[in-house]
C-alpha positions in Angstrom: 20.9 106.1 -11.2 22.6 109.1 -13.0 20.5 109.8 -16.1 23.7 109.9 -18.3 24.5 106.5 -17.2 21.2 105.2 -17.8 21.2 106.7 -21.3 24.6 105.2 -22.0 23.3 101.8 -20.9 20.2 102.0 -22.9 22.2 103.2 -26.0 24.7 100.2 -25.5 21.6 97.8 -25.3 20.1 99.1 -28.5 23.4 99.0 -30.4 24.1 95.3 -29.8 23.1 92.4 -31.9 20.8 89.7 -30.5 22.9 87.3 -28.2 24.6 90.0 -26.3 23.8 91.4 -22.9 24.8 94.6 -21.1 25.3 95.3 -17.4 26.1 98.5 -15.4 28.1 98.6 -12.2 28.9 102.2 -11.1 30.6 103.8 -14.0 31.6 100.3 -15.7 29.6 98.7 -18.6 30.0 94.9 -18.9 29.0 93.4 -22.3 28.8 89.7 -22.7 28.4 87.3 -25.7 26.1 84.4 -26.4 26.2 81.3 -24.4 28.0 78.0 -25.1 26.3 74.6 -25.1 27.8 73.6 -21.8 26.4 76.9 -20.3 22.9 76.3 -21.7 22.8 72.6 -20.5 24.0 73.4 -17.1 21.6 76.3 -16.8 18.7 73.9 -17.8 19.8 71.3 -15.2 19.7 74.0 -12.5 16.4 75.6 -13.8 14.6 72.4 -13.7 15.5 71.8 -10.1 14.5 75.3 -9.1 11.2 75.1 -11.1 10.2 72.0 -9.2 10.7 73.7 -5.8 9.7 77.2 -6.7 6.8 78.6 -4.5 3.6 79.7 -6.2 3.8 83.4 -7.2 7.6 83.2 -8.2 8.5 82.7 -11.8 11.7 82.1 -13.5 13.3 84.6 -15.8 16.5 84.4 -17.9 18.3 87.6 -18.7 16.0 90.0 -17.1 17.8 93.2 -16.0 17.7 93.7 -12.2 18.1 97.5 -11.6 18.7 99.4 -8.5 18.8 103.0 -9.6 19.5 104.3 -6.1 22.9 102.5 -6.1 23.8 102.9 -9.7 23.6 99.2 -10.7 21.9 97.1 -13.4 22.8 93.4 -13.5 21.5 90.6 -15.7 21.8 87.3 -14.0 21.6 84.1 -16.0 18.5 83.0 -14.1 16.4 84.7 -11.4 13.0 84.1 -9.8 10.6 87.0 -9.5 7.1 87.6 -8.3 4.9 87.1 -11.5 3.6 90.6 -11.2 7.2 92.0 -11.7 7.1 90.7 -15.2 3.9 92.4 -16.1 5.7 95.1 -18.1 6.9 95.7 -21.7 10.3 96.6 -20.4 13.1 94.1 -19.5 13.8 95.9 -16.3 12.5 95.0 -12.9 13.5 96.3 -9.4 16.4 94.1 -8.1 15.0 93.9 -4.5 12.0 91.8 -5.7 14.4 89.0 -6.9 14.4 85.9 -4.7 17.7 84.7 -6.1 20.3 85.4 -8.7 22.0 82.4 -10.4 25.2 83.0 -12.5 27.1 80.3 -14.3 30.7 81.6 -14.4 32.0 82.7 -17.8 35.5 81.2 -18.5 36.4 84.4 -20.3 35.4 86.7 -17.4 35.2 85.0 -14.1 35.9 88.2 -12.1 32.5 89.6 -13.2 30.6 86.8 -11.2 33.1 86.3 -8.3 34.0 89.8 -7.6 31.7 92.3 -9.3 28.4 90.6 -8.8 29.3 89.3 -5.4 29.9 93.0 -4.5 26.7 94.3 -6.3 24.1 91.7 -5.6 23.8 92.2 -1.8 23.9 96.1 -2.2 21.0 95.5 -4.7 19.0 93.7 -1.9 19.0 90.1 -3.6 18.9 87.6 -0.7 20.4 84.6 -2.3 23.2 84.4 -4.9 24.2 81.1 -6.5 27.5 80.9 -8.4 28.1 77.8 -10.5 31.6 77.5 -11.8 32.2 74.8 -14.3 36.0 75.7 -14.5 36.4 74.8 -10.7 33.6 72.3 -10.7 32.0 74.0 -7.8 28.6 75.5 -6.7 28.5 78.2 -4.2 25.6 79.8 -2.4 25.8 83.2 -0.8 23.1 84.3 1.6 22.2 86.5 4.6 23.0 89.9 2.9 23.4 92.8 5.4 25.6 95.8 5.3 26.5 95.4 1.6 27.9 92.0 1.8 26.8 88.4 2.2 27.5 86.8 5.5 27.1 83.1 4.7 28.8 81.1 2.1 28.3 77.4 1.3 30.3 75.4 -1.3 30.0 72.0 -2.9 32.0 70.3 -5.4 30.1 69.0 -8.5 28.7 65.7 -7.5 27.4 66.9 -4.2 24.2 68.5 -3.0 23.9 72.2 -2.0 21.1 73.2 0.4 18.9 76.0 -1.1 17.0 77.7 1.8 13.5 79.0 1.6 11.6 80.1 -0.2 12.8 77.2 -2.4 13.8 74.8 0.3 15.6 71.8 -1.4 18.9 70.2 -2.1 20.4 71.2 -5.4 22.0 68.1 -7.1 25.2 69.0 -9.0 25.9 65.4 -10.0 24.9 66.0 -13.7 26.4 69.5 -14.3 29.1 69.4 -16.9 32.5 70.8 -16.1 34.6 72.6 -18.6 37.6 70.3 -19.8 
């Protein structure tokens, strides 16, 4: 990652009040505000299911910066699962390639960040699974099999259905209790 970009990212992080997060994709900084009650509740519903099926050695982390300096990217998923030793740091940054999954709950104010930017960035960053939960559309979508800078498999389910989450988790994600936006 260009040292100037990294310095700009760190400056932006330090200048924001609690409840905001900053991401970097190439030359673009993304800043997000705090989460809504719907967002928090849906994230908890999803996290509890992943927690119940997470293999030993992987731990959940919310709002951890996944960084890929070689491709100039730093992203901050709503939820990820990482090897426990990756979090043995005083920093909030871990190498993206150690993440088992990135989970994003689509922001109604900036859906393009999750559906376009992160869908482009996460496979380049080496993240094997990308789960997008969109309460606006009442859908959950899993992208997998990254290769050549893109995901080669996509599975969609409407809220109320079950989405197959492959290993290392290996379970059916129940979306029946997720709350849609109005």
